N, C-alpha and C positions, 0 to 999 in steps of 0.2 A: 480449510480450517487451519488455524495457526497451531503449530505444535510447540508447546513449551517444553523446556528441557531437551531441546533437539540440538544436533551438532551444527556448527557454523555453515557448512555447505547447504544443509537442508533449509536453514533460516534464510540464507542468501537467495536460494531458488524461490522460496515463497515470497520474499520481499520483492524480488524482481518481477514475479508474476503479478503481484498487486500493482506495482508501478505500471506495468504494461496494460493492465485492465483499466486503470484510471485514465491513462492516455487515450485508450480506445473509446472510452465513453464520453469524451469531451467533444462536443460539436464545435465549440469556440473555446480557445484556451482561457481558462479561468486563472486569474493571478494567484489566488490562494492555492489552487491545485498545482500550479507551476512551482511555487515555493515548496510545497509539500513533496512534490516529485524530486526536486533538487536535493532536499534534505534526505529523503529516502535513498537516493542514489549515493549520497555520501556515506550513509549507513551501510549500504552494500559494499562499498569500497573499504570500509573500516572493519568489516568482518574478516577474521583470520581464515587462512586457507586450510588450516588443520582441522581435525575433528573435535575441536574443543566444544564442550557442551555449553550452550547458551541457556542460562536459567531464566525463569519467568520474571526476575527482577531487572533484567537488562532493558535499557531504554528502547531498544529496537522494537520491542513488543508494543510500546506506546505509538511508535511510528506506524507499525503495521495496523494497529487499531484505527488510527487516524485515516490511513489509506482506505481501509474497508468502509469506514463511515462516509468518506467522500464518494466512493464508488456507489454506495447505497443511495446517497442523496441524489446523485446525478441520474441514477437508474430510475428512481421514483419521479424525478422531474421530467425525464424523457417519457415515462408512461403517462404522466399528467398531460404533457404536450400532445401526445398521440391521441388521448381521449378528449382533448379540447378543454381540459380543466385548467383554470387560471390559478 
């Protein structure tokens, strides 16, 4: 679960976890997911190393939401494939 108003290292760790999860759930690289991952990785690099608090207005949360949505969509598609649903 995304923590709002958390410090930069916490947000960086959560963002990296979402990136890793999206990569793991792709059977075939999806061009949209690749762009999203690239963008998210630049967000990780852009977060400071100090304990600065990132509030819920920061664009990083939009990126995290997009990653979670992409993971959910791919997970649902995988479940449909496993069940033979087109």
